[in-house]
C-alpha positions, 0 to 999 in steps of 0.5 A: 213231659219226661221227670228228671232223675233228681226229680225222682230221686227227691220224692223216693220215700215221700208215701211213708211219711205220708203214712207215718203223718196219717198214723200220728194223726190218729194216734194223737186224736186217740190219745185227745179222746182217751184224755177228755174220757177218763181212763174206762172211757178208752179202754172201751174204744180201744177194745171196740176200735181193736175188735173192728179191726178184727172183724175187717181183717177176718173179712178179707181172710174169710173167716167169720 
């Protein structure tokens, strides 16, 4: 029921490790897509991803 302090200390920073692993996974997938599609496809994909991220950030901030 109650966790010991040692068990809680062992989980300290676990979220950061998971986020870094997720970012590395996405970067690996993106690198594979670029390598497979060539430079032109990679540029289009990067542009699309960048514009979609910017659109989502702007929608949260209330910009259109």
